[in-house]
C-alpha positions in Angstrom: -10.6 -40.9 21.4 -9.3 -41.9 18.0 -10.5 -45.1 16.3 -8.2 -45.4 13.3 -6.3 -48.6 12.9 -3.6 -48.9 10.3 -2.3 -52.3 9.0 0.9 -52.0 7.1 2.5 -55.5 7.1 2.4 -55.1 10.8 -0.4 -53.6 12.7 -0.1 -50.3 14.4 -2.5 -48.0 16.2 -3.1 -44.3 15.3 -2.2 -43.1 18.8 1.2 -45.2 18.6 2.2 -43.1 15.6 1.1 -39.8 17.2 3.2 -40.4 20.3 6.4 -41.6 18.3 6.5 -39.7 15.0 4.2 -38.2 12.3 3.7 -40.3 9.1 3.7 -39.2 5.6 0.2 -39.2 4.1 -0.5 -42.3 2.0 2.8 -43.9 3.3 1.1 -47.4 3.7 0.6 -47.3 -0.2 4.1 -46.2 -1.0 5.8 -48.7 1.2 5.2 -51.2 -1.4 7.3 -49.2 -3.9 10.3 -50.9 -2.6 9.3 -54.1 -4.1 10.3 -55.1 -7.7 7.3 -54.6 -10.1 5.2 -57.5 -10.4 6.3 -59.2 -7.2 3.4 -58.0 -5.2 -0.1 -58.9 -6.3 -2.5 -55.9 -6.9 -4.9 -57.5 -4.4 -2.3 -57.5 -1.6 -4.0 -55.8 1.5 -2.4 -52.5 2.4 -4.4 -50.9 5.2 -7.5 -51.4 7.1 -9.4 -48.2 8.2 -12.6 -48.8 10.5 -13.1 -52.3 9.0 -12.5 -51.2 5.3 -9.7 -53.1 3.7 -7.8 -51.4 0.9 -5.5 -53.2 -1.5 -2.4 -52.2 -3.6 -4.4 -51.6 -6.6 -6.8 -49.2 -4.7 -6.1 -45.4 -4.6 -4.8 -43.2 -1.9 -4.8 -39.4 -2.2 -3.2 -37.0 0.3 -5.6 -34.4 1.4 -6.0 -31.3 3.4 -9.1 -30.8 5.3 -10.6 -27.4 5.8 -13.1 -27.7 8.6 -15.5 -24.9 9.7 -17.6 -25.7 12.8 -20.2 -23.9 14.8 -21.0 -25.8 18.0 -22.9 -25.4 21.2 -21.9 -27.9 23.9 -23.8 -28.1 27.1 -22.3 -30.1 30.0 -24.1 -30.4 33.2 -26.6 -27.6 34.3 -26.0 -24.1 33.0 -22.4 -25.1 31.9 -21.9 -24.4 28.1 -19.6 -23.3 25.5 -20.5 -21.8 22.1 -17.7 -21.8 19.6 -17.1 -21.1 15.9 -13.6 -22.5 14.7 -11.8 -22.9 11.4 -8.8 -25.0 11.0 -7.0 -26.8 8.2 -5.0 -30.0 8.8 -3.6 -33.0 6.8 -4.9 -36.4 6.1 -5.7 -39.1 3.4 -8.4 -40.4 1.2 -8.7 -44.1 0.3 -11.2 -45.7 -2.2 -11.7 -49.0 -4.0 -11.2 -48.9 -7.7 -13.9 -51.6 -8.4 -16.7 -50.8 -5.9 -18.2 -47.9 -4.0 -16.1 -48.0 -1.0 -14.0 -45.1 0.6 -12.7 -43.7 3.7 -11.2 -40.4 5.1 -8.7 -40.1 7.9 -7.4 -36.7 9.0 -6.0 -36.2 12.4 -3.5 -33.3 13.0 -1.5 -35.3 15.7 -0.7 -38.2 13.1 0.2 -36.7 9.7 3.2 -34.6 8.8 2.2 -31.2 7.5 1.4 -27.7 8.7 -1.8 -27.2 10.7 -3.5 -23.9 9.9 -5.6 -22.5 12.5 -7.6 -19.8 10.8 -9.9 -18.4 13.5 -11.7 -19.1 16.8 -14.6 -17.3 18.4 -15.9 -18.8 21.7 -17.8 -17.9 24.8 -19.4 -19.7 27.7 -19.6 -20.4 31.5 -19.3 -23.0 34.0 -20.0 -24.0 37.5 -17.0 -24.3 40.0 -19.2 -26.0 42.6 -22.5 -27.9 42.3 -24.8 -28.3 45.3 -27.6 -31.0 44.8 -27.1 -30.8 41.2 -27.6 -27.1 41.0 -25.1 -24.2 40.8 -25.3 -21.1 43.2 -24.7 -17.8 41.4 -21.5 -17.1 43.4 -19.9 -20.2 41.8 -21.0 -19.4 38.3 -18.2 -18.3 36.1 -18.3 -16.7 32.6 -15.8 -16.2 30.1 -16.1 -14.0 26.8 -14.9 -14.0 23.3 -11.9 -12.0 23.9 -10.6 -14.6 26.4 -10.7 -17.6 23.9 -7.7 -19.0 22.2 -7.1 -22.6 20.7 -5.2 -24.9 22.9 -2.3 -26.7 21.5 -1.4 -30.2 22.8 1.8 -31.9 21.8 2.6 -29.2 19.3 -0.8 -29.4 17.4 -4.5 -28.5 17.9 -5.7 -32.1 18.6 -8.4 -32.1 16.0 -9.7 -35.0 13.7 -12.0 -35.9 10.9 -12.9 -39.4 10.0 -15.4 -41.1 7.9 -15.9 -44.5 6.1 -18.7 -45.7 3.7 -20.5 -48.1 3.5 -21.0 -50.0 6.9 -18.7 -52.9 7.2 -17.7 -55.8 9.4 -14.1 -56.5 10.5 -12.8 -59.2 12.8 -16.2 -59.8 14.2 -16.9 -56.0 14.8 -19.4 -54.0 13.0 -18.3 -50.5 11.8 -21.4 -48.4 10.9 -21.4 -45.5 8.5 -20.6 -42.5 10.7 -18.9 -39.3 10.7 -16.3 -38.5 13.6 -15.4 -35.0 14.2 -13.3 -33.5 17.0 -13.0 -29.6 16.9 -10.0 -28.0 18.6 -9.8 -27.6 22.4 -10.4 -24.0 23.8 -8.3 -22.4 26.3 -9.9 -19.4 28.1 -7.2 -17.2 29.3 -7.2 -16.8 33.1 -8.6 -20.1 33.8 -6.6 -23.2 34.7 -8.8 -25.7 32.8 -9.0 -26.1 29.0 -12.5 -26.8 27.5 -12.3 -30.1 25.7 -14.8 -30.5 22.9 -16.0 -34.1 22.9 -16.0 -36.3 19.8 -19.1 -35.7 17.7 -20.4 -39.0 16.1 -22.9 -38.3 13.4 -24.6 -41.7 12.5 -27.6 -40.5 10.7 -26.8 -40.9 6.9 -29.4 -38.2 6.0 -27.1 -35.5 7.7 -24.0 -36.4 5.8 -23.8 -35.7 2.1 -20.7 -37.3 0.6 -21.1 -38.3 -3.0 -18.6 -41.0 -4.0 -18.6 -40.2 -7.7 -18.0 -36.5 -7.1 -15.3 -37.4 -4.6 -13.4 -39.7 -7.1 -13.8 -37.0 -9.8 -12.4 -34.4 -7.4 -9.5 -36.7 -6.5 -8.5 -37.4 -10.1 -8.6 -33.7 -11.0 -6.8 -32.7 -7.8 -9.7 -30.5 -7.2 -11.8 -29.4 -4.1 -14.8 -31.2 -2.7 -17.2 -29.4 -0.5 -20.0 -30.6 1.7 -21.8 -29.6 4.8 -23.4 -31.3 7.9 -25.3 -30.7 11.0 -26.2 -32.5 14.3 -28.2 -32.0 17.4 -28.5 -33.7 20.7 -25.8 -36.1 20.3 -26.2 -38.6 23.2 -23.8 -41.2 22.0 -21.2 -40.2 24.6 -21.2 -42.9 27.1 -23.4 -42.0 30.1 -22.6 -38.3 30.4 -25.7 -36.0 30.1 -24.8 -33.9 27.1 -26.6 -31.4 24.8 -24.5 -31.3 21.7 -25.5 -29.4 18.6 -23.8 -27.7 15.6 -23.2 -27.4 11.9 -20.2 -27.4 9.8 -18.6 -27.3 6.3 -15.8 -29.6 5.2 -13.7 -28.8 2.2 -11.4 -31.8 0.9 -8.6 -30.4 -1.1 -7.1 -33.0 -3.2 -4.7 -30.8 -4.8 -2.3 -28.2 -3.3 -4.1 -25.7 -0.9 -3.3 -22.6 -2.7 -1.9 -19.9 -0.4 -3.6 -16.4 -0.3 -3.8 -13.2 1.5 -0.1 -12.0 0.9 -0.3 -8.5 2.5 2.4 -5.9 2.9 2.8 -4.1 6.2 4.8 -0.9 6.2 6.6 -1.0 9.6 6.3 2.0 12.1 4.6 4.4 9.7 0.9 4.5 9.5 0.6 7.2 7.0 3.3 5.7 4.7 4.9 9.0 4.2 8.9 9.0 4.0 11.3 11.9 3.9 14.9 12.1 2.8 17.1 13.3 5.6 19.2 16.4 5.5 22.6 14.8 4.9 24.6 14.8 1.6 23.8 12.6 0.0 20.5 12.3 1.5 19.0 9.0 2.7 15.5 7.7 3.3 14.7 4.2 4.8 11.6 2.2 4.3 10.8 -0.9 6.4 8.2 -3.5 5.4 7.2 -7.1 6.2 4.3 -9.5 5.6 2.0 -10.9 8.1 0.5 -14.4 8.3 -0.4 -15.9 5.0 -3.2 -18.4 4.5 -1.5 -22.0 4.2 2.2 -20.7 4.1 4.5 -21.8 6.9 6.9 -19.5 8.6 9.8 -21.1 6.7 8.0 -20.5 3.4 7.2 -16.9 4.3 11.1 -16.3 4.4 11.1 -16.9 0.7 9.1 -13.7 -0.1 10.8 -11.6 -2.8 10.8 -7.8 -2.3 11.4 -4.9 -4.7 11.2 -1.2 -5.2 12.0 0.6 -8.3 15.5 2.0 -9.1 15.6 5.9 -9.2 17.8 8.1 -11.4 20.4 9.7 -9.4 20.0 7.4 -6.2 21.3 4.1 -5.3 19.0 1.5 -3.9 20.1 -0.9 -1.1 18.0 -3.8 0.4 18.6 -5.7 3.6 18.7 -8.7 3.1 20.9 -7.9 0.2 19.0 -10.4 -2.1 15.6 -8.9 -1.0 14.3 -12.3 0.0 12.9 -12.8 3.5 9.7 -12.1 5.6 10.8 -8.7 6.2 13.0 -6.1 4.3 14.6 -2.7 4.8 15.1 -0.4 1.7 17.4 2.5 1.7 17.7 5.1 -1.1 20.9 7.1 -0.9 21.0 10.4 -3.0 18.0 12.5 -3.7 16.3 11.6 -7.1 17.3 13.6 -10.3 13.6 13.9 -11.4 10.8 15.4 -9.4 8.4 12.9 -10.9 10.3 10.2 -9.1 9.2 11.5 -5.6 5.6 10.8 -4.4 3.9 7.5 -4.8 6.3 4.6 -5.0 5.3 0.9 -5.0 6.7 -1.5 -2.5 6.2 -4.9 -4.0 6.3 -8.4 -2.3 6.0 -11.7 -4.4 5.8 -15.4 -3.6 6.2 -18.1 -6.2 3.9 -20.9 -5.3 3.5 -24.5 -6.6 2.7 -24.9 -10.3 -1.1 -25.6 -9.8 -1.5 -22.4 -7.8 -1.2 -18.6 -8.7 1.8 -16.7 -7.6 1.1 -14.2 -4.8 1.8 -10.5 -5.2 1.0 -7.4 -3.2 1.9 -3.9 -3.8 1.6 -1.0 -1.5 2.3 2.6 -2.3 4.3 4.8 -0.2 5.1 8.4 -0.6 8.6 9.7 -0.6 9.3 13.4 -0.1 12.5 15.7 0.0 13.3 18.3 2.6 12.3 21.7 1.0 14.8 24.0 2.5 18.1 22.0 2.2 20.6 21.8 -0.6 21.2 18.1 -1.1 19.7 18.0 -4.5 21.8 16.6 -7.4 22.7 20.2 -8.6 25.3 19.9 -5.9 26.1 23.6 -6.0 27.5 25.6 -3.0 28.0 29.2 -1.8 25.5 32.0 -1.5 23.5 31.3 -4.6 23.5 27.4 -4.1 20.3 25.9 -5.4 17.8 24.8 -2.7 15.7 21.8 -3.1 12.5 23.5 -3.6 13.8 25.6 -6.6 15.5 22.4 -8.2 12.3 20.3 -8.0 9.5 22.9 -8.4 11.0 24.3 -11.5 10.3 20.8 -13.1 6.7 21.0 -12.2 3.7 22.9 -13.9 4.8 25.8 -11.6 8.1 25.8 -13.6 6.0 26.7 -16.8 8.2 24.6 -19.1 11.4 26.4 -18.2 14.9 24.9 -18.6 17.1 25.7 -15.6 20.2 28.0 -16.4 18.7 28.6 -20.0 15.3 30.1 -19.1 15.6 30.6 -15.4 18.5 31.1 -12.9 18.6 31.0 -9.2 20.2 34.1 -7.3 19.4 33.3 -3.9 20.2 36.7 -2.1 22.8 37.8 -4.6 22.8 40.1 -7.6 19.6 42.1 -7.8 18.1 39.8 -5.1 20.2 41.4 -2.4 19.1 44.4 -0.4 15.5 44.8 -2.0 12.1 43.2 -1.7 12.3 41.4 -5.1 11.3 37.8 -5.2 12.4 37.7 -8.9 13.3 40.0 -11.7 13.9 40.1 -15.4 16.8 42.2 -16.5 17.7 44.4 -19.6 21.0 45.4 -20.9 21.9 48.6 -22.8 22.9 48.1 -26.5 22.8 50.2 -29.6 20.1 49.5 -32.0 20.5 49.6 -35.9 19.8 53.5 -35.7 22.9 53.8 -33.4 20.5 54.7 -30.7 20.8 53.3 -27.0 18.2 50.7 -26.3 17.4 48.2 -23.7 17.4 44.6 -24.8 15.9 41.9 -22.4 17.9 39.0 -21.5 17.0 35.5 -22.4 16.4 34.2 -18.9 14.6 35.4 -15.8 15.9 35.3 -12.2 14.4 34.0 -8.9 15.4 35.1 -5.5 15.3 33.2 -2.1 11.4 33.0 -1.4 12.4 33.2 2.4 12.5 36.9 1.9 8.7 36.9 2.1 9.3 37.2 5.9 10.6 40.6 5.4 7.8 41.6 3.1 4.9 40.4 5.4 6.4 40.6 8.9 4.8 38.3 11.3 4.0 35.6 8.6 6.2 32.5 8.8 8.5 31.8 5.9 7.5 28.0 6.2 4.7 28.8 3.8 6.3 31.5 1.4 3.1 33.5 2.0 2.5 36.0 -0.8 -0.4 38.4 -1.0 -1.9 39.9 -4.3 -0.1 42.9 -5.3 -3.3 44.5 -6.8 -5.3 44.1 -3.7 -3.4 47.0 -2.2 -4.2 49.5 -4.8 -6.9 48.5 -7.2 -10.5 47.9 -5.9 -11.7 45.5 -8.6 -8.9 42.9 -8.0 -10.0 40.6 -5.2 -7.5 39.9 -2.4 -5.7 36.7 -3.1 -2.8 34.8 -1.5 -0.4 32.1 -2.5 2.0 29.9 -0.6 4.6 27.4 -1.2 4.7 26.1 -4.7 1.9 28.5 -5.7 4.0 31.3 -4.7 6.8 30.0 -6.9 4.5 29.4 -9.8 2.8 32.9 -9.6 6.1 34.7 -9.2 7.9 32.9 -12.2 5.0 33.4 -14.4 5.2 37.2 -13.6 8.9 37.1 -14.6 8.3 35.1 -17.8 5.4 37.5 -18.6 8.1 40.3 -18.7 10.3 38.3 -20.9 7.4 37.6 -23.2 6.7 41.4 -23.6 10.2 42.3 -24.4 10.6 39.4 -26.9 7.5 40.2 -28.7 7.5 44.1 -28.3 11.0 45.3 -28.1 13.9 42.9 -28.7 12.6 42.3 -32.3 13.2 46.1 -33.1 16.6 46.1 -31.3 15.3 46.8 -27.8 13.3 49.4 -26.0 14.5 52.9 -27.2 15.5 54.7 -23.9 14.1 58.0 -25.1 10.8 56.5 -26.3 11.2 56.8 -30.0 13.2 55.3 -32.9 15.5 57.9 -34.6 14.9 56.3 -38.0 16.3 59.4 -39.8 19.0 59.8 -37.2 18.6 63.5 -36.9 18.5 63.4 -33.1 15.0 64.9 -32.9 11.7 63.0 -31.8 9.7 63.2 -35.0 6.0 62.5 -34.6 6.0 59.4 -36.5 9.0 58.1 -34.7 7.2 57.7 -31.4 6.8 54.1 -30.0 6.4 54.7 -26.3 5.7 58.4 -25.7 4.9 57.8 -22.0 7.8 55.6 -21.2 5.7 52.8 -19.7 7.4 50.1 -21.7 3.9 49.4 -23.3 3.9 50.1 -27.1 1.8 53.1 -28.0 0.2 51.3 -30.8 -1.6 49.1 -28.3 -2.8 51.9 -25.9 -6.2 53.4 -26.2 -7.6 50.0 -27.2 -8.9 47.3 -24.8 -6.0 44.9 -23.8 -7.2 41.4 -24.5 -5.4 40.2 -21.3 -7.6 42.0 -19.0 -10.0 44.1 -21.0 -8.6 47.4 -19.9 -7.7 50.6 -21.9 -4.3 52.1 -21.3 -3.7 55.9 -21.9 -0.8 56.7 -24.1 0.2 59.8 -22.3 -0.1 58.3 -18.8 2.7 55.8 -17.9 0.8 54.7 -14.8 -2.9 54.6 -16.0 -4.3 52.8 -13.1 -2.0 54.3 -10.4 -0.3 51.2 -9.7 2.4 53.0 -7.6 1.4 51.1 -4.3 1.1 54.5 -2.5 4.5 55.5 -3.6 4.6 57.8 -6.8 8.4 57.4 -6.9 8.1 53.6 -7.1 10.0 52.7 -10.4 8.0 49.8 -11.2 4.6 51.8 -11.4 4.0 51.6 -15.1 1.4 50.2 -17.4 3.7 47.2 -18.6 4.1 46.2 -15.0 0.3 46.6 -14.4 -0.3 44.1 -17.4 2.4 41.7 -16.0 0.8 41.5 -12.6 -2.8 41.3 -14.0 -1.7 38.5 -16.3 0.3 36.5 -13.6 -2.2 36.9 -10.9 -5.2 35.9 -12.9 -3.6 33.1 -15.0 -1.9 31.1 -12.3 -4.7 29.0 -10.9 -3.9 28.0 -7.1 -3.3 24.5 -6.8 -2.4 23.7 -10.3 1.0 22.0 -9.2 -0.1 20.7 -5.9 -0.2 17.0 -7.0 3.5 17.5 -8.1 4.7 19.1 -4.8 6.8 16.5 -2.8 8.4 19.0 -0.5 8.3 19.2 3.3 6.6 21.2 4.1 4.5 21.1 1.0 1.1 20.7 -0.5 1.1 16.8 -0.5 2.8 16.5 2.8 0.1 18.8 4.3 -2.8 16.9 2.7 -4.8 14.1 4.3 -3.2 10.7 3.8 
């Protein structure tokens, strides 16, 4: 099958090497390195390849042959195989330095080096029993593409590529210029026999387009040389009736065959979403690996370097500990301090290649989430008003409106004013004496938020999983459209409501020492409500000086003698929150919190990003 003969001091056949051991490429040339310089003449014969003798002064380059072949082979009536194969295997290139003479030898069973099988598509059929040179339909067997796989013999794919130029004579034998190609054998699953492609010998020079000068140039630059060929009806196979045709492309890699296609696979997680568990401290585990990489061996793939970013407040552990291997396990312990550290996080794999190749790198984003209703955030508080994860992280988003925890906003859970009523939050005032020695209410610097799970009690039948909140105005004012919020939107809208109360008290009342409980400032301290001393005659917490004019926040006019101008008592005239300042606050919060504003920052489970399509 193979016609290569090597002469290295002694004469060995190619097949004898294949059966005993694999040789290094260009070993015949390097064997003379053992001799002292100058002791061996440059014209000393080194090797003979198909009648071409190469000397010590001639050049040998290790090569990798990338061979892609489309082939149709008919063997006996109605028996055929159509195949498309792609494979890379080692070899060597010899050429004379003083004349146009060169040869290729690439045989996967002879040379040391990884053989990379890149693909095979094949189909065909055969006759299991011929009668008088024909095949009855009951004996005709067909096999399809999904049944084909490359057949491995002696640990390789048994492929070869051989060529020498020009025609030469050696030891009385003529070696014509021709190209020998053997594609890989094909094993059709479920059939006992293997389809053995026969050697294709192309002896028509017009079908072979090797260029000596370009080959030498590519060899010296350690570059890639590419050519193509075709054949049809090759009948040089003894006396076997054969119809053999095909076309192919050959790439001769004189330098390193640079690997490509490094791709990270996230293991057992199709949507790449990961959630910290409910333990304290919480943990999240991410597993990844890389698949096959063009021109990297299994051993080389074990040198892939992995990384994920460190996160404030969390410790990152990798297995293996040095982060080097074909697969890796990442483990974050402790929820992150910053909400911004959740969400999209890159898993990175790198491989450092040979100097002449570009290093490989792939990055895959995974999304990391926190459990919304647990208490394993970095605040580490406990007790009835322990801070839940949703409050801790949502306060850092746009839904937090720039507040600072404990300074601007405090979580009360179901304690304080959050206990025993339907409030989801509140802003509180304390009694103090103003500069007129008159009792006034001064607003606090912070607002308070309650446990949003109370919404189950406000809207019976609605699950608290979504913190569903309906518009307060929809129940009592016709020109406000029904609106609902859920999750982080409920938090954002409710917090804006309480912050609006704080804004009003800061701008309207706290500057003058607080809201005067009797609605006037007793500037002359006579204990009588003089006409010019009224500041809030209807006790609606809305300064009289603004009433009777269109309020810029909603374009409405409030009446100075009506504390509840728009009947915002929710059907209950005794409702203590039914006053114009509260109406303005609801109006502002419900119209200025745009639903979805903080969706991209919501990494809770359940939550907006978790529920979105991957």
